[in-house]
C-alpha positions in Angstrom: 135.0 147.4 84.6 133.4 147.2 88.0 130.0 148.0 86.6 130.4 145.5 83.9 131.4 142.8 86.4 128.4 143.7 88.6 126.1 143.5 85.6 127.6 140.1 84.7 127.1 138.8 88.2 123.5 139.9 88.2 122.9 138.2 84.9 124.5 135.0 86.2 122.5 135.1 89.4 119.2 135.5 87.4 120.2 132.6 85.1 121.1 130.4 88.1 117.7 131.1 89.7 116.0 130.2 86.4 118.0 126.9 86.2 117.1 126.1 89.8 113.4 126.7 89.2 113.5 124.5 86.1 115.4 121.8 88.0 112.7 121.8 90.7 110.0 121.5 88.1 111.8 118.6 86.4 112.2 116.8 89.7 108.5 117.2 90.4 107.6 115.8 87.0 110.0 112.9 87.4 108.6 111.9 90.8 105.0 112.2 89.6 105.8 110.0 86.5 107.6 107.2 88.5 104.4 105.3 89.3 103.3 105.2 85.6 106.8 104.0 84.6 106.7 101.3 87.2 103.3 100.1 86.2 104.4 99.7 82.5 107.2 97.3 83.6 104.9 94.6 84.9 105.1 91.2 83.1 107.7 90.0 80.7 109.9 88.6 83.4 110.0 92.0 85.2 108.7 92.7 88.7 108.8 95.9 90.8 109.2 96.0 94.5 108.3 99.3 96.3 109.1 100.5 99.7 112.2 100.4 101.9 111.1 97.3 103.8 110.3 95.4 100.7 113.6 96.3 99.0 115.6 95.4 102.1 113.9 92.0 102.4 114.4 91.3 98.7 118.1 91.9 99.0 118.3 89.7 102.2 116.5 86.9 100.4 118.7 87.2 97.4 121.8 86.9 99.6 120.6 83.5 100.8 119.9 82.1 97.4 122.9 83.0 95.3 125.2 80.1 94.6 127.7 81.0 91.9 128.6 84.7 91.4 127.5 88.3 92.1 128.2 91.1 89.7 127.5 94.7 90.7 127.9 98.3 89.5 127.7 101.1 92.0 127.7 104.6 90.5 127.4 107.9 92.4 128.4 109.0 95.9 129.1 106.5 98.7 125.9 105.5 100.6 125.4 106.4 104.2 127.6 104.5 106.7 124.7 102.3 107.9 123.9 101.2 104.4 127.5 100.4 103.7 127.7 98.3 106.9 124.5 96.3 105.9 125.9 95.8 102.3 129.3 94.6 103.6 127.6 92.2 106.0 125.7 90.6 103.1 128.8 90.5 100.9 130.9 88.8 103.6 128.1 86.2 104.1 128.0 85.5 100.4 131.8 85.3 100.1 131.9 82.9 103.1 130.0 80.4 101.0 132.7 80.6 98.3 130.5 82.7 96.0 132.5 85.0 93.7 131.9 88.7 93.9 133.0 91.2 91.3 132.0 94.8 91.8 132.7 98.2 90.2 132.5 101.3 92.2 132.6 105.0 91.4 135.8 106.9 92.1 134.0 108.8 94.8 134.3 105.7 97.0 138.1 106.4 97.3 137.6 110.0 98.4 136.1 109.3 101.8 137.3 107.2 104.7 134.1 105.1 105.0 134.3 104.3 101.3 137.9 103.2 101.5 137.2 101.2 104.6 134.3 99.4 102.9 136.5 98.5 99.9 139.4 97.3 102.1 137.0 95.0 104.1 135.5 93.7 100.9 138.9 92.9 99.4 140.0 91.2 102.6 137.0 89.0 102.5 137.8 87.9 98.9 135.9 90.3 96.7 137.3 91.6 93.4 137.0 95.4 93.1 137.5 97.8 90.3 137.0 101.6 90.0 135.5 103.6 87.2 135.0 107.3 86.6 131.6 106.7 85.0 129.1 103.9 85.3 125.7 103.8 83.4 123.4 102.7 86.3 123.2 100.7 89.5 123.1 97.0 88.8 123.2 93.7 90.7 123.3 90.3 88.8 123.0 87.0 90.6 124.2 83.8 89.0 123.7 85.3 85.5 119.9 84.6 85.7 118.5 87.4 88.0 119.2 91.1 87.9 118.3 94.1 90.1 118.1 97.6 88.6 116.6 100.9 89.8 113.3 101.9 88.2 113.2 104.6 85.5 113.5 108.2 86.8 114.3 107.1 90.3 116.2 109.8 92.3 116.3 111.9 95.4 112.9 112.1 97.0 111.4 109.1 95.2 110.0 106.1 97.1 112.6 103.3 97.4 112.0 100.8 94.6 113.8 98.0 92.9 113.1 96.3 89.5 113.7 92.6 89.5 114.5 91.2 86.1 114.2 87.4 85.3 113.9 87.6 81.6 117.0 85.7 80.2 117.5 88.1 77.3 117.5 91.2 79.5 119.7 89.6 82.1 122.2 88.6 79.4 122.2 92.2 78.2 123.0 93.4 81.7 125.8 90.9 82.1 127.3 92.1 78.8 127.1 95.7 80.0 128.8 94.8 83.3 131.6 92.9 81.5 132.2 95.9 79.2 132.4 98.3 82.2 134.7 95.8 84.0 137.2 95.8 81.2 137.2 99.6 81.1 137.6 100.0 84.9 140.8 99.9 86.8 141.9 98.0 89.9 141.0 99.8 93.1 143.8 101.5 95.1 142.3 101.8 98.5 145.1 103.4 100.4 144.3 107.0 101.4 145.7 109.7 99.0 149.0 111.1 100.3 148.7 114.8 99.4 145.3 115.3 97.9 144.1 118.9 98.2 141.1 121.0 97.1 140.6 122.2 93.6 140.7 126.0 93.0 136.9 126.1 93.0 136.7 124.0 96.2 139.1 126.5 97.8 136.9 129.4 96.8 133.9 127.7 98.3 135.7 126.9 101.6 137.0 130.5 101.9 133.5 132.0 101.3 132.0 129.5 103.8 134.6 130.7 106.3 133.5 134.2 105.7 129.9 133.3 106.5 128.4 133.2 103.0 125.3 131.0 102.5 125.2 128.5 99.7 123.0 130.7 97.5 125.4 133.7 97.9 128.4 131.5 97.2 126.8 130.2 94.0 126.2 133.7 92.8 129.7 134.8 93.8 131.4 132.0 91.8 128.9 132.0 89.0 127.4 128.5 89.3 123.8 127.2 89.5 122.3 126.0 92.9 122.4 122.5 91.6 126.2 122.7 90.8 126.7 124.4 94.2 125.0 121.5 96.0 127.2 119.0 94.2 130.4 120.9 95.1 129.4 121.1 98.7 128.5 117.4 98.8 131.8 116.4 97.3 133.7 118.6 99.7 131.9 117.1 102.7 132.7 113.6 101.3 136.4 114.3 100.9 136.6 115.9 104.3 134.4 113.2 105.9 132.3 116.0 107.3 128.6 116.2 108.2 128.2 120.0 108.2 129.9 123.4 107.7 131.6 123.5 111.1 133.1 120.0 110.8 134.1 120.7 107.2 135.9 123.9 108.3 137.7 122.2 111.1 138.8 119.3 108.8 139.9 121.8 106.0 141.9 123.8 108.5 143.6 120.6 109.9 144.6 119.5 106.4 145.8 122.9 105.3 143.1 123.3 102.7 142.5 127.0 103.6 145.9 127.9 102.1 145.6 129.1 98.5 146.4 126.2 96.1 149.4 128.1 94.5 150.9 128.9 97.9 150.5 125.3 99.0 152.3 124.1 95.9 155.1 126.5 96.6 155.6 125.2 100.1 155.8 121.5 99.1 
């Protein structure tokens, strides 16, 4: 049985390496293809802004011009604290002019203190917030006649870019998508979870980290790809509000997350 298990682990490790290599190749192809996709979007009421400074200025200008309502969808992990602060400042300025804001966030916003703090502040300022497990893409719609969406194949490592859509038919389609997601989403409960603990897999990862295993070795040990391992670690750090392995270990110890899940349930 031991030999069979070792053989299975080797096979899983080799497959994980293959998946990781393919993942890197796909990322390189996507990044290389982004300029071509962006160039094809020109015209037809669509304009592309490239670069961090241009995107930031575009959002600042939009904040000053909106008069009726803002609709937004925000999938994925919570942004960095500095980006959340900048976004909250824009939202509060807009709400101060009696502009309506309805926004849908990913569930991951509720898992980290900075995400919950952002949602609390937005609600206090008068924003309407809902939470969804899945959202199709990032979206901002202003006054039902202007939309901002990410460019095709944008992702980690790509140059910051934003597609501005003024075509009435496309903007109307974006609004319909938002309204559908709004109906499917649930109201946000921004209070911190009372007794949330790690999943069995997260506990495995934490224990192996505590033993000094590197991410690649942990991935092989639990039989996941490097990409899945990065996602697990990212979610762990978000839930623990940690920036690295040491702070994650300290936070996990303080919360009792290093106790096996079954033992923890027995003590409650």
